[in-house]
C-alpha positions in Angstrom: 0.0 0.0 0.0 1.4 3.4 -0.9 1.0 6.7 0.9 -1.0 8.0 -2.1 -3.6 5.2 -1.6 -3.8 6.0 2.1 -4.2 9.7 1.4 -6.9 9.0 -1.3 -9.0 7.0 1.1 -8.5 9.3 4.0 -9.6 12.3 1.9 -12.6 10.4 0.6 -13.7 9.4 4.1 -13.3 13.1 5.3 -15.4 14.4 2.4 -18.2 11.9 3.1 -18.0 12.3 6.9 -17.4 8.5 7.1 -15.0 8.8 10.1 -17.4 11.0 12.1 -20.3 8.7 11.4 -18.3 5.6 12.3 -17.2 7.2 15.6 -20.7 8.1 16.5 -21.9 4.6 15.6 -19.2 3.0 17.8 -20.2 5.3 20.7 -23.9 4.6 20.4 -23.4 0.8 20.3 -21.1 0.9 23.3 -22.8 3.6 25.4 -23.2 1.3 28.4 -19.4 0.6 28.5 -18.4 4.3 28.1 -17.3 6.1 31.3 -16.6 9.8 30.5 -15.4 10.4 34.1 -12.1 8.7 33.2 -11.4 10.5 29.9 -9.5 13.8 29.4 -11.5 15.6 26.6 -9.4 18.8 26.9 -6.2 17.2 25.6 -4.5 17.0 29.0 -2.9 13.8 30.2 -3.8 11.8 33.3 -1.0 11.4 35.8 0.5 8.0 36.1 -0.4 6.0 39.2 3.2 5.2 40.0 5.5 8.2 39.3 2.9 11.0 38.9 4.6 14.2 37.8 8.0 12.5 37.6 6.9 10.1 34.9 8.3 11.1 31.5 7.4 10.0 28.0 
């Protein structure tokens, strides 16, 4: 598979909103398993249990 092929499909999926619709479908089917209290929607990172602020990437 070439990068052009990946790019072509990615652009096609973006134009048709395929990725967004797929994500919404996954969330709707797994609503009972979803726990938003353990998710960082703002882009921040959750501290590690062992290491906390000292933990590095």
